[in-house]
C-alpha positions in Angstrom: 0.0 0.0 0.0 1.3 3.5 -1.0 -0.2 6.4 1.0 0.3 10.1 0.5 -1.4 12.0 3.3 -2.2 15.8 3.4 0.9 16.7 1.4 2.0 20.3 1.1 4.8 21.6 -1.1 5.8 25.2 -1.2 7.7 26.8 -4.1 8.2 30.6 -4.7 5.4 30.8 -7.2 3.4 27.6 -6.8 2.3 25.1 -4.2 0.7 21.7 -3.7 -2.0 21.9 -1.1 -3.3 19.0 1.0 -2.8 16.2 -1.6 -4.1 12.8 -0.2 -4.2 9.6 -2.2 -3.4 5.9 -1.9 -2.4 3.1 -4.3 -3.0 -0.6 -3.7 -0.6 -3.4 -4.7 -0.5 -3.7 -8.5 -2.7 -0.6 -9.0 -2.2 1.5 -12.1 -3.2 5.1 -11.1 -3.3 8.0 -13.5 -2.9 11.6 -12.4 -4.4 14.0 -15.0 -4.6 17.7 -15.3 -3.5 20.7 -17.5 0.0 21.9 -17.9 1.2 23.6 -14.7 -1.3 21.9 -12.5 1.5 20.4 -10.3 1.6 16.8 -11.6 5.4 16.5 -12.0 5.9 18.4 -8.8 3.9 15.8 -6.9 5.9 13.0 -8.5 9.3 14.5 -7.6 8.1 15.1 -4.0 7.0 11.5 -3.7 10.4 10.4 -5.1 12.3 12.6 -2.6 13.7 15.0 -5.2 11.8 17.9 -3.5 11.1 18.4 0.2 7.5 18.4 1.5 6.6 21.3 3.7 3.9 19.2 5.5 2.3 15.8 5.2 3.4 12.2 5.1 4.4 9.6 2.5 4.1 6.0 3.4 5.5 3.0 1.4 4.5 -0.5 2.6 3.8 0.7 6.1 7.0 2.7 6.5 7.1 6.5 6.5 9.6 7.8 4.0 8.8 11.5 4.0 12.2 12.6 5.1 14.3 9.8 3.6 16.7 10.5 0.6 15.6 9.3 -2.8 17.8 6.2 -2.8 16.3 5.0 0.5 12.6 5.1 -0.6 12.5 2.2 -3.0 10.9 4.4 -5.7 11.8 4.6 -9.4 10.8 7.4 -11.8 10.7 7.5 -15.6 10.7 10.9 -17.3 9.3 11.7 -20.7 12.8 12.6 -22.0 14.2 9.2 -20.8 17.2 10.7 -18.9 19.6 8.0 -20.1 23.3 8.3 -19.6 24.7 9.1 -23.1 28.2 7.6 -22.3 26.8 4.2 -21.1 25.5 1.3 -23.2 22.0 0.0 -22.8 23.2 -2.7 -20.5 25.0 -0.4 -18.2 22.2 2.1 -18.2 19.9 -0.6 -17.0 22.3 -1.9 -14.3 23.3 1.6 -13.1 20.7 1.6 -10.2 21.8 -1.8 -8.8 25.0 -0.4 -7.3 23.0 2.0 -5.1 20.8 -0.7 -3.9 23.5 -3.4 -3.4 21.6 -6.0 -5.3 23.6 -8.9 -6.7 23.4 -12.6 -7.2 21.6 -15.1 -9.3 18.1 -13.7 -8.6 19.1 -10.3 -9.9 20.6 -11.9 -13.1 17.4 -13.9 -13.7 15.3 -10.8 -13.2 17.6 -8.8 -15.5 17.2 -11.5 -18.2 13.4 -11.5 -17.7 13.2 -7.7 -18.1 15.4 -7.8 -21.2 13.2 -10.5 -22.8 9.9 -8.8 -21.7 11.0 -5.5 -23.1 12.7 -6.9 -26.3 16.1 -5.3 -25.5 18.5 -8.2 -26.1 19.7 -6.9 -29.5 20.2 -3.4 -28.0 22.4 -4.2 -25.0 25.6 -2.9 -26.6 24.1 0.2 -28.2 24.4 3.7 -26.9 21.4 6.0 -26.4 22.1 8.3 -29.3 21.6 5.3 -31.7 18.2 4.3 -30.3 14.7 5.4 -31.4 12.3 7.1 -29.0 10.5 3.8 -28.3 13.7 2.0 -27.7 15.0 4.6 -25.3 11.7 4.5 -23.4 12.0 0.7 -23.0 15.5 1.1 -21.7 14.4 3.7 -19.2 11.6 1.4 -18.1 14.0 -1.5 -17.6 16.4 0.7 -15.6 13.5 1.8 -13.4 12.2 -1.7 -12.8 15.6 -3.5 -12.3 15.7 -2.5 -8.6 12.2 -4.0 -8.1 10.8 -0.7 -6.8 7.9 -0.5 -4.3 6.4 2.2 -6.6 7.0 3.3 -10.2 6.4 6.9 -11.1 5.8 7.7 -14.8 6.1 11.4 -15.9 4.2 11.5 -19.3 6.1 8.5 -20.5 4.4 8.4 -23.9 4.2 12.1 -24.9 7.4 12.1 -26.9 6.5 9.0 -29.0 4.8 8.7 -32.3 1.5 6.7 -32.4 3.1 3.3 -33.3 5.6 3.4 -30.5 3.0 4.8 -28.1 0.8 1.8 -28.6 3.7 -0.6 -28.2 4.9 1.0 -24.9 1.3 1.2 -23.6 1.0 -2.6 -23.9 4.4 -3.1 -22.3 3.5 -0.9 -19.4 0.3 -2.7 -18.8 1.9 -6.1 -19.0 4.8 -5.2 -16.6 2.3 -3.7 -14.1 0.1 -6.8 -14.2 3.0 -9.3 -14.0 5.1 -7.6 -11.3 2.2 -6.2 -9.2 4.3 -3.0 -8.7 1.9 0.0 -8.3 2.3 2.5 -11.1 1.5 6.2 -10.7 1.4 7.9 -14.2 1.1 11.6 -14.9 -0.5 12.4 -18.2 -2.9 14.9 -19.9 -3.9 12.4 -22.5 -7.4 10.9 -21.7 -6.8 8.1 -24.3 -3.8 6.9 -22.2 -5.9 6.9 -19.1 -8.7 4.8 -20.6 -6.2 2.4 -22.0 -4.0 1.9 -18.9 -5.4 3.1 -15.6 -7.9 1.6 -13.2 -8.2 4.7 -11.0 -7.6 8.4 -11.7 -7.1 11.7 -9.9 -7.7 15.1 -11.4 -5.4 17.9 -10.2 -5.8 21.6 -10.8 -3.7 24.5 -9.5 -2.0 22.2 -7.0 -5.2 20.7 -5.5 -6.8 17.3 -6.2 -10.3 18.0 -7.3 -11.5 14.4 -7.6 -10.2 10.9 -7.2 -12.1 7.7 -8.2 -12.5 4.9 -10.8 -12.4 6.0 -14.4 -16.2 5.6 -14.9 -16.9 7.8 -11.9 -14.6 10.6 -13.0 -15.9 10.5 -16.6 -19.6 10.2 -15.8 -20.0 11.7 -12.3 -17.7 14.7 -12.2 -18.0 16.7 -8.9 -16.8 20.1 -10.1 -17.1 22.2 -13.3 -13.3 21.9 -13.9 -13.4 18.1 -13.8 -16.4 18.0 -16.1 -14.7 20.2 -18.6 -11.4 18.4 -18.4 -13.0 15.0 -19.2 -14.8 16.4 -22.2 -18.3 17.3 -21.0 -18.1 20.6 -22.8 -21.8 21.5 -22.2 -21.6 22.9 -18.7 -24.3 25.3 -17.4 -25.0 27.0 -14.1 -28.6 26.0 -13.2 -31.4 26.5 -10.8 -33.1 23.3 -9.8 -36.7 22.7 -8.8 -38.3 19.3 -8.7 -37.6 17.5 -12.0 -36.6 20.7 -13.9 -33.6 23.0 -14.3 -33.5 26.5 -15.6 -30.4 27.5 -17.6 -30.1 30.7 -19.6 -33.9 31.0 -20.0 -34.4 27.3 -21.0 -36.2 24.7 -19.0 -34.5 21.3 -18.9 -36.1 18.1 -17.9 -34.0 16.3 -15.3 -33.5 12.5 -14.7 -34.7 12.8 -11.1 -36.4 15.2 -8.7 -34.2 17.8 -7.0 -34.7 20.0 -4.0 -34.9 23.7 -4.9 -31.3 24.7 -5.2 -28.5 25.9 -7.5 -25.7 24.1 -9.0 -24.3 22.8 -12.4 -25.5 20.4 -15.0 -23.4 19.0 -17.8 -24.1 17.0 -21.0 -21.5 15.2 -23.1 -21.4 16.5 -26.7 -21.8 13.0 -28.1 -25.1 12.7 -26.2 -26.7 15.6 -28.2 -28.6 14.6 -31.4 -28.8 17.1 -34.3 -31.4 17.1 -37.0 -32.7 19.4 -39.8 -36.2 18.3 -38.8 -38.2 18.4 -35.6 -36.9 15.4 -33.6 -39.5 12.9 -32.5 -38.0 10.5 -30.0 -38.0 9.4 -26.4 -35.6 12.3 -25.6 -37.4 14.6 -23.2 -35.4 17.7 -24.1 -36.0 19.0 -27.6 -35.0 22.5 -28.8 -34.8 24.6 -32.0 -31.7 26.5 -32.7 -29.1 27.5 -35.3 -25.5 26.5 -36.1 -23.0 29.1 -34.8 -19.7 27.4 -35.5 -18.3 24.2 -37.0 -14.9 23.0 -35.8 -13.0 20.3 -37.6 -11.5 17.9 -35.1 -10.2 15.3 -37.6 -12.4 12.3 -37.3 -15.3 14.3 -35.9 -16.8 17.8 -36.2 -17.8 19.8 -33.2 -21.0 21.8 -33.9 -21.9 24.8 -31.8 -25.7 25.4 -31.7 -27.3 28.5 -30.3 -30.6 28.0 -28.5 -31.8 31.3 -27.2 -29.1 32.6 -24.9 -27.6 29.1 -24.4 -25.0 27.4 -26.7 -24.7 23.6 -27.0 -21.9 21.7 -28.4 -22.4 18.4 -30.2 -20.1 15.9 -32.0 -20.9 14.4 -35.4 -19.1 12.4 -38.1 -18.0 13.9 -41.4 -20.7 11.8 -43.1 -23.3 13.3 -40.9 -22.0 16.8 -41.6 -22.4 16.2 -45.3 -25.8 14.5 -45.0 -27.2 17.3 -42.8 -25.7 20.0 -45.1 -24.7 22.0 -42.0 -23.4 25.5 -42.4 -23.3 28.6 -40.2 -26.8 29.9 -39.5 -28.4 26.6 -40.5 -31.6 26.0 -38.5 -31.5 22.7 -36.7 -33.2 20.8 -33.9 -31.3 19.3 -31.0 -32.4 16.6 -28.5 -30.9 14.8 -25.5 -32.3 12.4 -23.0 -32.7 13.5 -19.4 -30.6 10.5 -18.4 -27.7 12.1 -20.3 -27.6 15.0 -17.9 -25.0 15.0 -15.1 -25.8 17.1 -12.0 -23.2 18.4 -9.5 
């Protein structure tokens, strides 16, 4: 069990405030948030590279808050690999063993297992400047895992790789995590990586953890407007609730359940909004007439902004749907969404 409890870190122009989280044996945990949110700062504090002003870090029942990095049993892998350019792959991987005084037949067997598992046998005598990005990342992973850490920290390990290498390293990370049962804490801003690798996720913003939970909870039950926006809700409105209705920007929205009279936020994922050139007749309880305000090409999908009175909704459609609907700016359309697609917080 890895536990970070009420952790505070103070820098001249930034701080982490009251970060608390825990990882179980073998858990793959993702920490997500925008650039400058404090993700890497948290990793480096856990690793012992930066001091904590307040709080505790526990590794397998031992408090390591004030221990030097080499005494914590933690490994970290950076996005730029941080390999020693004057050492071969073999010696880069073995470098950490000297600090941990690990030798013998068991270490040799584990080294050979890692080499085979990460497909590095043909690269052992090569130097970092002769390796591809994916190869460097595999070497960095082997170097981090050779000491059999109690926790592996990953600082955006896939961001510098092209798509082919990214998928390869993703699968290797997942396999190594499952086979070794070492908990992984990965920092990323890529939601696709989170969905592919992690079981649990935390969302950090301006040095504070806004929400922690399983992936499904974070994506479908956000607790704050920031979390909702970060996981792609896009349609987020301040609302006044009364019974089974909400009032937003002059529109009345049918809710999935009755609410006490109060104020809060509601959110709708863009993929849950249906667009039509005709009046929509469906089981969806929320139907409105509006017009197209903007069309944004996102590659495989188009984001359509639809003005409905004083409100603006965002929907996602395929290129085929865009052509079929003949959508342009100022085109009159109907939109619909089910009350069950509404998230309230």
